[in-house]
C-alpha positions as CSV (number, residue, x, y, z in Angstrom):
1,X,43.5,-20.2,51.8
2,X,40.6,-17.8,52.5
3,X,37.6,-17.1,50.3
4,X,35.4,-13.9,50.4
5,X,33.0,-12.0,48.3
6,X,34.6,-9.1,46.5
7,X,33.3,-6.4,44.2
8,X,35.2,-5.0,41.3
9,X,35.7,-1.9,43.5
10,X,37.4,-4.1,46.1
11,X,39.7,-5.5,43.5
12,X,40.9,-2.2,42.1
13,X,40.7,0.3,44.9
14,X,44.0,1.3,46.4
15,X,47.6,0.8,45.3
16,X,47.4,-2.8,43.9
17,X,48.9,-4.8,41.1
18,X,47.8,-8.0,39.5
19,X,50.4,-10.0,37.6
20,X,49.6,-12.9,35.2
21,X,52.4,-15.5,35.7
22,X,54.4,-16.8,32.9
23,X,52.9,-20.3,32.9
24,X,49.4,-19.0,32.1
25,X,48.0,-18.8,28.6
26,X,47.5,-15.3,27.0
27,X,44.2,-13.5,26.8
28,X,41.8,-15.8,24.9
29,X,38.3,-14.5,25.5
30,X,36.4,-13.8,22.3
31,X,33.1,-12.3,21.1
32,X,31.0,-15.0,22.8
33,X,32.3,-14.2,26.3
34,X,32.2,-10.4,25.6
35,X,28.6,-10.5,24.5
36,X,27.6,-12.5,27.6
37,X,29.4,-10.0,29.9
38,X,27.9,-7.0,28.2
39,X,24.5,-8.6,28.4
40,X,25.0,-9.0,32.2
41,X,26.2,-5.4,32.6
42,X,23.2,-4.0,30.6
43,X,20.8,-6.2,32.7
44,X,22.3,-4.9,35.9
45,X,22.1,-1.3,34.6
46,X,18.4,-1.7,33.9
47,X,17.8,-3.1,37.3
48,X,19.6,-0.2,38.9
49,X,17.6,2.3,36.8
50,X,14.2,0.7,37.3
51,X,14.0,0.3,41.1
52,X,14.8,2.2,44.3
53,X,15.5,-0.8,46.5
54,X,18.8,-2.5,46.5
55,X,19.2,-5.1,43.8
56,X,21.3,-8.2,44.0
57,X,24.8,-8.3,42.8
58,X,25.9,-10.5,39.8
59,X,28.7,-13.0,40.3
60,X,31.3,-13.3,37.5
61,X,33.1,-16.3,38.9
62,X,36.3,-16.7,40.9
63,X,39.6,-14.9,41.2
64,X,42.4,-16.8,42.8
65,X,45.6,-14.9,43.8
66,X,48.7,-15.4,45.8
67,X,50.1,-12.3,47.5
68,X,53.7,-11.0,47.0
69,X,54.7,-8.5,49.7
70,X,56.2,-5.2,48.5
71,X,56.5,-1.8,50.3
72,X,53.7,0.6,49.4
73,X,52.1,-1.8,46.9
74,X,49.9,-4.8,47.3
75,X,51.1,-7.2,44.6
76,X,49.2,-10.4,43.6
77,X,49.9,-13.2,41.2
78,X,46.7,-14.2,39.4
79,X,46.3,-18.0,39.5
80,X,42.8,-18.0,38.1
81,X,40.6,-15.2,36.8
82,X,43.0,-13.3,34.5
83,X,40.4,-13.3,31.6
84,X,37.8,-11.6,33.8
85,X,40.2,-9.0,35.3
86,X,41.7,-8.2,31.9
87,X,38.3,-7.7,30.3
88,X,37.0,-5.6,33.2
89,X,40.1,-3.4,32.9
90,X,39.5,-2.9,29.2
91,X,35.8,-2.0,29.7
92,X,36.9,0.6,32.4
93,X,39.5,2.0,29.9
94,X,36.8,2.4,27.3
95,X,34.5,4.2,29.8
96,X,37.4,6.5,30.7
97,X,38.0,7.4,27.1
98,X,34.3,8.4,26.7
99,X,34.4,10.3,30.0
100,X,37.4,12.3,28.7
101,X,35.6,13.1,25.5
102,X,32.5,14.3,27.4
103,X,34.5,16.3,29.9
104,X,33.6,14.1,32.9
105,X,36.8,14.9,34.7
106,X,35.9,13.3,38.1
107,X,34.9,10.0,36.5
108,X,38.0,10.1,34.2
109,X,40.3,10.5,37.2
110,X,38.6,7.9,39.2
111,X,39.0,5.2,36.5
112,X,42.5,6.3,35.9
113,X,43.3,5.5,39.5
114,X,41.8,2.1,39.0
115,X,44.0,1.4,36.0
116,X,47.3,3.0,37.0
117,X,49.2,3.5,40.3
118,X,50.6,6.9,40.9
119,X,53.3,8.0,41.2
120,X,54.8,4.7,40.1
121,X,56.8,4.4,36.9
122,X,57.7,1.5,34.6
123,X,55.6,-1.6,35.1
124,X,54.9,-0.6,38.6
125,X,52.4,2.0,37.4
126,X,50.0,-0.6,35.8
127,X,47.4,-2.3,37.9
128,X,47.3,-5.3,35.6
129,X,50.4,-6.9,34.2
130,X,49.3,-9.4,31.5
131,X,51.4,-12.2,29.8
132,X,54.3,-11.1,27.6
133,X,52.2,-11.6,24.4
134,X,49.6,-9.1,25.6
135,X,51.7,-6.5,27.3
136,X,52.2,-4.0,24.5
137,X,48.5,-3.9,23.5
138,X,47.2,-3.5,27.1
139,X,49.8,-0.9,28.0
140,X,48.8,1.2,25.0
141,X,45.2,1.1,26.2
142,X,46.2,2.0,29.8
143,X,48.4,4.9,28.4
144,X,45.6,6.1,26.2
145,X,47.7,6.3,23.0
146,X,45.6,3.6,21.2
147,X,48.4,2.9,18.6
148,X,48.6,-0.8,18.3
149,X,51.5,-2.6,16.6
150,X,49.5,-5.7,15.7
151,X,46.0,-7.2,16.0
152,X,45.3,-9.3,19.1
153,X,42.4,-10.4,21.2
154,X,43.2,-7.4,23.6
155,X,42.7,-5.0,20.7
156,X,39.5,-6.9,19.5
157,X,38.1,-6.7,23.0
158,X,38.8,-2.9,23.2
159,X,37.1,-2.4,19.8
160,X,34.1,-4.4,20.7
161,X,33.3,-2.5,23.9
162,X,34.1,0.8,22.2
163,X,31.5,-0.1,19.6
164,X,28.9,-1.1,22.2
165,X,29.4,2.0,24.2
166,X,29.3,4.2,21.1
167,X,25.9,2.9,20.1
168,X,24.5,3.0,23.7
169,X,24.1,6.8,23.8
170,X,21.3,6.5,26.4
171,X,23.6,5.0,29.1
172,X,24.8,7.3,31.8
173,X,28.6,6.8,32.1
174,X,28.7,7.4,35.9
175,X,25.9,4.9,36.5
176,X,27.6,2.4,34.2
177,X,30.8,2.7,36.1
178,X,28.9,2.2,39.3
179,X,27.2,-0.9,38.0
180,X,30.6,-2.4,37.0
181,X,32.5,-1.6,40.1
182,X,29.7,-2.2,42.7
183,X,27.3,-4.7,41.2
184,X,29.7,-7.1,39.6
185,X,31.3,-9.4,42.2
186,X,33.6,-12.4,42.3
187,X,34.6,-15.1,44.8
188,X,38.0,-13.8,45.8
189,X,40.4,-16.5,47.0
190,X,43.8,-15.6,48.4
191,X,46.3,-18.4,49.0
192,X,48.3,-18.6,52.2
193,X,52.0,-18.2,52.2
194,X,53.7,-21.4,51.3
195,X,51.0,-22.8,49.0
196,X,52.3,-23.7,45.6
197,X,50.6,-21.6,42.9
198,X,51.6,-23.9,40.1
199,X,49.9,-26.9,41.8
200,X,46.8,-24.8,42.4
201,X,46.8,-23.8,38.7
202,X,47.0,-27.5,37.7
203,X,44.3,-28.4,40.2
204,X,41.9,-25.7,39.0
205,X,42.5,-26.3,35.3
206,X,43.7,-29.8,34.6
207,X,41.0,-31.4,36.7
208,X,38.0,-29.8,35.0
209,X,38.3,-26.4,33.3
210,X,39.1,-27.0,29.6
211,X,42.6,-25.6,29.2
212,X,44.8,-26.9,26.4
213,X,47.5,-29.3,27.5
214,X,50.1,-26.9,26.1
215,X,49.1,-24.4,28.8
216,X,49.6,-27.0,31.5
217,X,52.9,-28.1,30.0
218,X,54.2,-24.6,29.9
219,X,53.3,-24.2,33.5
220,X,55.1,-27.4,34.4
221,X,58.3,-26.6,32.6
222,X,58.8,-23.1,33.7
223,X,58.0,-24.0,37.3
224,X,61.0,-26.3,37.2
225,X,63.5,-23.5,36.4
226,X,65.5,-21.9,39.2
227,X,63.7,-18.6,39.5
228,X,61.2,-16.3,37.7
229,X,63.9,-14.2,36.1
230,X,65.4,-17.2,34.4
231,X,62.0,-18.5,33.4
232,X,61.1,-15.2,31.7
233,X,64.4,-15.1,29.8
234,X,64.0,-18.7,28.6
235,X,60.3,-18.0,27.7
236,X,61.4,-15.2,25.4
237,X,64.2,-17.2,23.9
238,X,62.5,-20.5,23.3
239,X,58.8,-20.9,24.1
240,X,57.4,-17.6,22.7
241,X,59.1,-18.1,19.3
242,X,57.8,-21.7,19.2
243,X,54.2,-20.5,19.8
244,X,54.6,-17.8,17.1
245,X,55.8,-20.4,14.6
246,X,52.7,-22.4,15.3
247,X,50.4,-19.4,15.0
248,X,49.8,-19.1,18.8
249,X,47.3,-21.9,18.3
250,X,47.3,-23.9,21.6
251,X,45.5,-26.9,20.0
252,X,48.3,-27.0,17.3
253,X,51.0,-26.5,19.9
254,X,49.6,-29.4,22.0
255,X,49.6,-31.6,18.8
256,X,53.2,-30.6,18.2
257,X,54.3,-31.5,21.7
258,X,52.5,-34.9,21.4
259,X,54.3,-35.7,18.1
260,X,57.6,-34.4,19.6
261,X,57.3,-36.8,22.5
262,X,56.4,-39.7,20.1
263,X,59.5,-39.4,18.0
264,X,61.3,-41.8,20.4
265,X,58.9,-44.5,19.3
266,X,56.4,-44.3,22.2
267,X,52.7,-43.9,21.2
268,X,50.8,-41.2,23.2
269,X,47.1,-40.7,23.0
270,X,45.5,-37.3,22.7
271,X,44.8,-36.0,26.2
272,X,47.7,-37.9,27.8
273,X,50.5,-35.6,26.9
274,X,50.7,-33.6,30.0
275,X,50.5,-36.6,32.3
276,X,53.3,-38.4,30.4
277,X,55.5,-35.3,30.5
278,X,54.9,-34.8,34.2
279,X,55.8,-38.3,35.1
280,X,58.9,-38.3,33.0
281,X,60.3,-34.9,33.9
282,X,59.0,-34.3,37.5
283,X,62.5,-34.9,38.9
284,X,64.4,-33.2,36.0
285,X,67.1,-30.6,36.8
286,X,66.8,-27.0,35.6
287,X,69.6,-27.8,33.1
288,X,67.7,-30.7,31.7
289,X,64.5,-28.6,31.3
290,X,66.5,-25.9,29.5
291,X,68.0,-28.4,27.1
292,X,64.5,-29.8,26.5
293,X,63.1,-26.3,25.8
294,X,65.9,-25.6,23.4
295,X,65.3,-28.8,21.5
296,X,61.5,-28.4,21.4
297,X,61.9,-24.9,20.0
298,X,64.2,-26.1,17.2
299,X,61.9,-29.0,16.4
300,X,59.0,-26.6,16.1
301,X,60.7,-25.1,13.1
302,X,60.6,-28.6,11.5
303,X,57.0,-29.0,12.5
304,X,56.0,-25.7,10.8
305,X,57.8,-26.9,7.7
306,X,55.8,-30.2,7.8
307,X,52.5,-28.4,8.3
308,X,53.0,-25.3,6.1
309,X,55.6,-26.3,3.4
310,X,56.3,-23.3,1.1
311,X,58.2,-23.9,-2.1
312,X,59.6,-20.4,-1.9
313,X,61.8,-21.6,0.9
314,X,63.5,-24.1,-1.4
315,X,66.9,-22.9,-2.6
316,X,67.7,-25.9,-4.8
317,X,65.7,-28.5,-6.9
318,X,66.0,-31.1,-4.1
319,X,64.7,-28.6,-1.5
320,X,61.7,-27.7,-3.6
321,X,60.9,-31.3,-4.3
322,X,61.1,-32.1,-0.5
323,X,58.6,-29.3,0.3
324,X,56.3,-30.5,-2.5
325,X,56.4,-34.0,-1.2
326,X,55.7,-32.8,2.4
327,X,52.7,-30.9,1.1
328,X,51.3,-33.9,-0.7
329,X,51.8,-36.2,2.3
330,X,50.3,-33.7,4.7
331,X,47.1,-33.5,2.5
332,X,46.4,-37.2,2.6
333,X,48.0,-38.5,5.8
334,X,46.3,-36.6,8.7
335,X,49.8,-35.8,9.8
336,X,50.5,-39.2,11.2
337,X,54.1,-39.3,9.9
338,X,55.0,-36.1,11.9
339,X,57.1,-37.8,14.7
340,X,59.2,-39.6,12.1
341,X,59.5,-36.4,10.0
342,X,60.8,-34.5,13.0
343,X,63.7,-37.0,13.2
344,X,64.2,-36.8,9.5
345,X,64.4,-33.0,9.2
346,X,66.6,-32.8,12.3
347,X,69.1,-35.2,10.7
348,X,69.1,-33.0,7.6
349,X,69.5,-29.7,9.5
350,X,73.1,-28.5,9.0
351,X,72.6,-25.8,11.6
352,X,71.8,-28.4,14.2
353,X,74.8,-29.6,16.2
354,X,73.6,-33.2,15.8
355,X,72.3,-32.6,12.2
356,X,73.8,-32.7,8.7
357,X,73.8,-36.5,8.6
358,X,71.2,-36.8,5.8
359,X,71.6,-35.0,2.5
360,X,68.7,-33.3,0.7
361,X,68.7,-36.2,-1.8
362,X,68.5,-38.8,0.9
363,X,65.6,-36.9,2.6
364,X,63.8,-36.7,-0.8
365,X,64.2,-40.4,-1.3
366,X,62.7,-41.1,2.2
367,X,59.8,-38.8,1.5
368,X,59.2,-40.4,-1.9
369,X,59.0,-43.8,-0.3
370,X,56.6,-42.7,2.3
371,X,54.5,-40.9,-0.2
372,X,54.3,-44.0,-2.3
373,X,53.3,-46.0,0.8
374,X,50.4,-43.7,1.5
375,X,49.3,-43.3,-2.2
376,X,49.4,-47.0,-2.9
377,X,47.6,-48.1,0.2
378,X,44.9,-45.4,-0.1
379,X,44.2,-46.3,-3.8
380,X,44.0,-50.0,-2.8
381,X,41.5,-49.3,0.0
382,X,43.8,-50.5,2.8
383,X,42.8,-49.4,6.3
384,X,44.3,-46.2,7.7
385,X,44.3,-47.4,11.3
386,X,47.7,-48.9,10.9
387,X,49.7,-45.7,10.2
388,X,50.5,-44.7,13.7
389,X,51.8,-48.2,14.4
390,X,54.0,-48.0,11.2
391,X,55.6,-44.7,12.2
392,X,56.0,-45.9,15.7
393,X,58.1,-48.8,14.3
394,X,60.1,-46.4,12.2
395,X,60.7,-44.0,15.1
396,X,61.7,-46.8,17.4
397,X,64.2,-48.1,14.8
398,X,65.7,-44.7,14.4
399,X,65.9,-44.1,18.2
400,X,67.6,-47.6,18.7
401,X,70.2,-46.6,16.1
402,X,71.7,-43.2,15.4
403,X,68.6,-41.2,16.0
404,X,67.6,-41.3,12.3
405,X,67.2,-43.8,9.4
406,X,69.1,-43.6,6.1
407,X,67.2,-43.7,2.9
408,X,68.0,-47.3,2.3
409,X,67.1,-48.3,5.9
410,X,63.7,-46.6,5.5
411,X,63.0,-48.2,2.2
412,X,64.1,-51.6,3.5
413,X,61.8,-51.3,6.6
414,X,58.8,-50.2,4.5
415,X,59.4,-52.9,1.9
416,X,59.6,-55.6,4.6
417,X,56.3,-54.7,6.3
418,X,53.8,-57.6,6.5
419,X,50.0,-57.6,6.3
420,X,48.1,-55.6,7.5
421,X,50.9,-53.0,7.2
422,X,52.4,-54.0,3.8
423,X,52.9,-51.9,0.7
424,X,50.8,-53.0,-2.3
425,X,52.7,-54.2,-5.3
426,X,52.5,-52.9,-8.8
427,X,49.8,-55.3,-10.0
428,X,47.5,-54.5,-7.1
429,X,48.1,-50.8,-7.4
430,X,47.5,-50.9,-11.2
431,X,44.4,-53.1,-10.7
432,X,42.7,-50.6,-8.3
433,X,43.7,-47.6,-10.4
434,X,42.1,-49.1,-13.5
435,X,39.0,-50.7,-12.0
436,X,38.2,-48.8,-8.7
437,X,36.5,-45.5,-8.3
438,X,39.1,-42.8,-7.5
439,X,36.6,-40.0,-7.0
440,X,34.1,-40.2,-4.1
441,X,31.2,-37.7,-4.0
442,X,30.5,-35.9,-0.7
443,X,34.2,-36.0,0.2
444,X,37.1,-33.5,-0.2
445,X,38.7,-36.0,-2.7
446,X,42.2,-35.0,-1.6
447,X,43.7,-38.2,-2.9
448,X,42.2,-37.7,-6.4
449,X,43.5,-34.1,-6.4
450,X,47.0,-35.2,-5.3
451,X,47.2,-37.9,-8.0
452,X,45.9,-35.7,-10.8
453,X,48.1,-32.7,-9.8
454,X,51.2,-35.0,-9.5
455,X,50.5,-36.5,-13.0
456,X,50.2,-33.0,-14.4
457,X,53.4,-31.9,-12.8
458,X,55.1,-35.1,-14.2
459,X,53.9,-34.5,-17.7
460,X,54.8,-30.8,-17.7
461,X,58.3,-31.6,-16.6
462,X,59.0,-33.8,-19.6
463,X,61.0,-32.4,-22.5
464,X,58.9,-31.4,-25.5
465,X,61.4,-30.9,-28.3
466,X,62.4,-27.3,-28.9
467,X,59.3,-25.9,-27.5
468,X,59.7,-25.1,-23.8
469,X,56.9,-26.2,-21.5
470,X,56.3,-24.4,-18.2
471,X,56.2,-26.7,-15.2
472,X,53.0,-27.0,-13.2
473,X,53.8,-25.4,-9.9
474,X,51.8,-27.1,-7.0
475,X,52.2,-24.0,-4.8
476,X,51.3,-21.2,-7.2
477,X,48.0,-19.4,-6.7
478,X,46.5,-20.7,-10.0
479,X,46.5,-24.2,-8.6
480,X,43.7,-23.1,-6.2
481,X,41.6,-22.3,-9.3
482,X,41.7,-25.8,-10.6
483,X,38.9,-28.2,-10.3
484,X,38.4,-32.0,-10.9
485,X,36.3,-32.5,-13.9
486,X,34.5,-35.6,-15.0
487,X,35.0,-35.8,-18.7
488,X,31.9,-37.9,-19.1
489,X,29.8,-35.7,-16.7
490,X,27.9,-36.7,-13.6
491,X,24.6,-35.5,-15.1
492,X,24.0,-36.8,-18.7
493,X,22.3,-34.7,-21.3
494,X,20.5,-36.1,-24.3
495,X,23.7,-35.4,-26.3
496,X,25.8,-37.5,-23.9
497,X,23.3,-40.4,-23.9
498,X,23.4,-40.5,-27.7
499,X,27.2,-40.1,-27.6
500,X,27.8,-43.0,-25.3
501,X,25.6,-45.4,-27.3
502,X,23.2,-48.2,-26.4
503,X,24.9,-49.2,-23.2
504,X,25.2,-45.6,-21.9
505,X,23.6,-46.5,-18.5
506,X,26.1,-49.2,-17.6
507,X,29.0,-47.1,-18.9
508,X,28.0,-44.2,-16.9
509,X,27.5,-46.3,-13.7
510,X,30.8,-48.2,-14.1
511,X,33.2,-45.6,-15.4
512,X,32.0,-42.2,-14.1
513,X,34.4,-42.0,-11.1
514,X,37.4,-43.9,-12.5
515,X,40.8,-42.4,-13.0
516,X,40.5,-42.4,-16.8
517,X,37.4,-40.2,-16.7
518,X,38.9,-37.6,-14.4
519,X,41.0,-34.6,-15.2
520,X,42.0,-31.2,-13.9
521,X,41.0,-28.0,-15.6
522,X,40.6,-24.3,-14.8
523,X,37.6,-23.6,-12.6
524,X,34.4,-23.3,-14.7
525,X,31.2,-24.6,-13.4
526,X,29.4,-24.2,-16.8
527,X,31.7,-26.8,-18.4
528,X,31.0,-29.6,-15.9
529,X,28.0,-31.0,-17.8
530,X,29.0,-29.7,-21.3
531,X,29.1,-31.7,-24.5
532,X,32.3,-33.6,-25.3
533,X,33.2,-31.2,-28.1
534,X,32.7,-28.2,-25.8
535,X,34.9,-29.8,-23.1
536,X,37.7,-30.5,-25.7
537,X,37.6,-26.8,-26.7
538,X,37.9,-25.7,-23.1
539,X,40.7,-28.2,-22.3
540,X,42.6,-26.8,-25.3
541,X,42.6,-23.4,-23.6
542,X,43.7,-24.4,-20.1
543,X,47.3,-25.3,-21.2
544,X,47.4,-28.4,-18.9
545,X,49.5,-31.3,-20.2
546,X,47.0,-33.7,-18.6
547,X,44.5,-32.6,-21.3
548,X,46.9,-32.2,-24.2
549,X,45.9,-35.3,-26.1
550,X,42.1,-34.8,-25.7
551,X,41.8,-32.8,-28.9
552,X,42.6,-35.9,-31.0
553,X,39.9,-38.1,-29.5
554,X,36.6,-38.3,-31.4
555,X,34.6,-40.3,-29.0
556,X,34.5,-40.7,-25.2
557,X,33.1,-44.1,-24.4
558,X,33.9,-47.3,-22.5
559,X,37.0,-48.1,-24.5
560,X,38.5,-44.7,-24.3
561,X,38.0,-44.3,-20.6
562,X,39.4,-47.7,-19.9
563,X,42.4,-47.1,-22.1
564,X,43.2,-43.7,-20.4
565,X,42.8,-45.4,-17.0
566,X,45.4,-47.9,-18.0
567,X,47.8,-45.3,-19.4
568,X,47.6,-43.0,-16.4
569,X,47.9,-46.0,-14.0
570,X,51.2,-46.9,-15.7
571,X,52.5,-43.4,-15.1
572,X,51.3,-43.6,-11.4
573,X,53.4,-46.8,-11.0
574,X,56.4,-44.9,-12.3
575,X,55.8,-41.8,-10.1
576,X,55.1,-43.8,-7.0
577,X,57.3,-46.8,-7.2
578,X,57.7,-49.5,-4.6
579,X,60.2,-48.8,-1.8
580,X,62.9,-51.2,-2.7
581,X,66.6,-51.3,-2.1
582,X,68.5,-52.9,-5.0
583,X,70.9,-54.9,-2.9
584,X,68.2,-56.4,-0.8
585,X,66.8,-59.6,-2.4
586,X,63.1,-60.1,-1.9
587,X,61.9,-63.6,-2.5
588,X,59.4,-63.8,-5.4
589,X,56.3,-65.8,-4.9
590,X,55.8,-69.0,-6.9
591,X,53.7,-68.8,-10.1
592,X,51.5,-71.4,-8.5
593,X,50.4,-70.0,-5.1
594,X,50.2,-72.4,-2.2
595,X,47.2,-72.5,0.1
596,X,44.3,-70.0,0.2
597,X,44.7,-66.7,-1.7
598,X,43.4,-64.6,1.2
599,X,46.4,-62.2,1.3
600,X,49.7,-61.5,-0.4
601,X,50.5,-61.1,-4.1
602,X,48.4,-62.5,-6.9
603,X,50.7,-63.1,-9.9
604,X,49.4,-62.2,-13.3
605,X,49.7,-65.8,-14.5
606,X,47.5,-67.1,-11.6
607,X,44.1,-68.3,-12.7
608,X,41.3,-69.2,-10.2
609,X,40.4,-72.9,-10.1
610,X,38.4,-73.8,-7.0
611,X,36.5,-71.6,-4.5
612,X,35.6,-73.1,-1.1
613,X,33.0,-71.3,0.9
614,X,32.0,-72.8,4.2
615,X,32.8,-76.3,3.0
616,X,31.1,-76.0,-0.4
617,X,33.4,-76.1,-3.4
618,X,32.7,-74.0,-6.5
619,X,34.8,-74.7,-9.7
620,X,35.8,-71.3,-11.2
621,X,37.8,-70.4,-14.3
622,X,37.5,-66.6,-14.4
623,X,37.9,-63.9,-11.7
624,X,34.3,-62.5,-12.1
625,X,33.0,-66.1,-11.2
626,X,34.8,-65.8,-7.9
627,X,32.8,-62.8,-6.9
628,X,29.5,-64.2,-8.4
629,X,29.8,-67.4,-6.4
630,X,30.7,-65.5,-3.2
631,X,27.7,-63.2,-3.5
632,X,25.3,-66.1,-4.4
633,X,26.6,-68.2,-1.5
634,X,26.0,-65.4,1.0
635,X,22.5,-64.7,-0.5
636,X,21.5,-68.3,0.0
637,X,23.0,-68.9,3.4
638,X,22.4,-65.4,5.0
639,X,19.3,-63.9,3.3
640,X,18.5,-61.7,6.3
641,X,22.0,-60.2,6.3
642,X,22.3,-59.8,2.6
643,X,21.0,-56.2,2.8
644,X,24.2,-55.3,4.6
645,X,26.1,-56.2,1.4
646,X,23.8,-54.1,-0.7
647,X,24.1,-51.1,1.6
648,X,27.9,-51.4,1.6
649,X,28.1,-51.4,-2.2
650,X,25.1,-49.3,-3.3
651,X,26.6,-48.5,-6.7
652,X,27.3,-52.1,-7.5
653,X,23.7,-53.5,-7.0
654,X,20.5,-52.7,-8.9
655,X,16.9,-53.6,-8.6
656,X,16.8,-53.7,-12.4
657,X,17.7,-57.4,-13.2
658,X,18.8,-56.3,-16.7
659,X,21.2,-53.6,-15.7
660,X,24.2,-55.8,-15.0
661,X,25.2,-59.2,-16.4
662,X,25.4,-61.0,-13.1
663,X,22.3,-61.7,-11.0
664,X,21.3,-62.9,-7.6
665,X,17.7,-63.0,-6.3
666,X,15.9,-59.8,-7.4
667,X,19.2,-58.0,-7.9
668,X,21.7,-57.6,-10.7
669,X,25.2,-56.7,-9.8
670,X,28.6,-55.7,-11.2
671,X,31.2,-58.4,-11.2
672,X,33.8,-57.3,-13.7
673,X,36.8,-56.0,-11.7
674,X,40.5,-56.7,-11.3
675,X,41.7,-59.7,-9.4
676,X,42.8,-57.7,-6.3
677,X,39.6,-55.8,-6.0
678,X,37.5,-59.0,-6.4
679,X,39.5,-60.7,-3.6
680,X,39.1,-57.6,-1.3
681,X,35.3,-57.4,-2.0
682,X,34.8,-61.1,-1.3
683,X,36.6,-61.0,2.0
684,X,34.8,-57.8,3.0
685,X,31.4,-59.3,2.2
686,X,32.3,-62.4,4.3
687,X,33.1,-60.1,7.2
688,X,29.9,-58.0,6.7
689,X,27.7,-60.9,7.4
690,X,29.7,-61.9,10.5
691,X,31.6,-64.8,9.1
692,X,35.3,-65.5,9.8
693,X,37.3,-64.9,6.6
694,X,38.9,-68.4,7.0
695,X,35.7,-70.0,5.7
696,X,36.6,-68.5,2.3
697,X,39.4,-70.2,0.4
698,X,40.5,-69.6,-3.2
699,X,43.1,-71.8,-5.0
700,X,44.7,-70.9,-8.3
701,X,46.7,-72.7,-10.9
């Protein structure tokens, strides 16, 4: 290859054509790059106007091309620099438009010669041939009709520089054109014949310049096809529609390709997708690449449905429920189930030659099981680091079988997962719903929204005698106007302090963020801290079934909040049941648990008897005593590290020794929780001070 300094004049002068190859990304420069370039141009313009001596040129970067020989036309494929060349072309087109308006015929003709080759016709007339996505917009600019079919970065760039030139009336257009064509330079690199442009593209971009992996993958695939004509046809047929389904967002497309490759049960980290694909398909035949492109394009339809489920697409009750479940899972799961869902939707697709194996009802059962898995684990505070492992297991099981899992197979696998992957049982789920905070300030609270919205949908779907009740539609616009409201508000007025009674402080601290104190209502910031009677009147107007019974409640205190938490928790157990298959027998634990109760189910009948902490045995009769003794043992043995515990549970410890019933040192602390939450807190406290959880052993009777 040879590298030289070249001005914009050198790039455009004469019969030339620069073509952006199929494997490159479309035009992506935005306002940040345009502002920087315009600033450079204005600075060069001022230098030229303010001094007689020759001023230095300004370098824009590199342009790398490979030459294609054609009679009477120097054709080049742009390997690197298409963003610069396209932007300069648009700026020149804007100057040409202003020159025409001002009657500067010579300048107008000169720039026209830069942008179009005469007397060529068709694509041969254009000096710059962009990617297929950008062709229409750029050709409209070159042809001076300025009628654009749709918005694009090309159009935005044209509008930006038109606006800049329109407000820069002091600039001389001839001088401006001279600055751009003579003072702006690039490092021009032309590849020798026989050098592989695709490899150069990878070397320039994969090893340093931040391109998305989808750009590199596109280059890799289409370089493996037989010729450019076939590549362009397959691009139009498969790749372009895929990009459009995924909003032409290259980050999103890279994420899709990663999940597509993971559906065989092989975990791939972010940033490793291109290398994995290159190793796997570097010796693939063109037919194999074509099949892969076709399958990826079809799978992108499923991926769009996973990310952007729309209930309007549902033609039956099952289809609508599938889309609603997908939407809920997407909100709370960070899209980790996507590889498995690609397999699931493919098996359900009757238009797919290998599909139609799972009915809508079976798909809904699978999604319901996975939704229960996420909801139960998140409510119970289980770690989210295991989810990619779980769906890798499901994908591998599907790939080892028929390429999919039936509803019963999925339920059986989920139900058989062992700690730390296991699905919490009804008791643990209910325990945390009743006694743990569901709402967490300073977060999006998607889990709380999903639970409350699903409860409202469930209540609204129940028959109400002869009076019809409209279902709550999760996807309708009015759902966006709903807010989570704390019935007992976050900020207490004098009215609320009097209403709550003498123990108002402990009630507010303990019950504020629990399920029973949360509801949905129409957006109204003024109601958030309103009196209870005002809230009840507002709830009566919002027509939500979640609030239908509030009008009959006189007081809103500890007992009422706890009772409502229990009632709603019972409905949550019904809405999100355990994933169980009737014919599979699951061994029930003994009423008297064996060994230490550090994991597994805690039967309702179990009562704590002895707690062993680092060799010291504490007799206990009640669950709160388990937590009290654990905290006191840590305080005595690790006083320097005890502040870690206080920082981890700031809402549970107080400097006021009279605030809570349990005390340690100068602190009082909350200790009345459910059995599962107490066990989880004890083990977490043990870990916080750096102990192995095996030093903690609880036996029950």
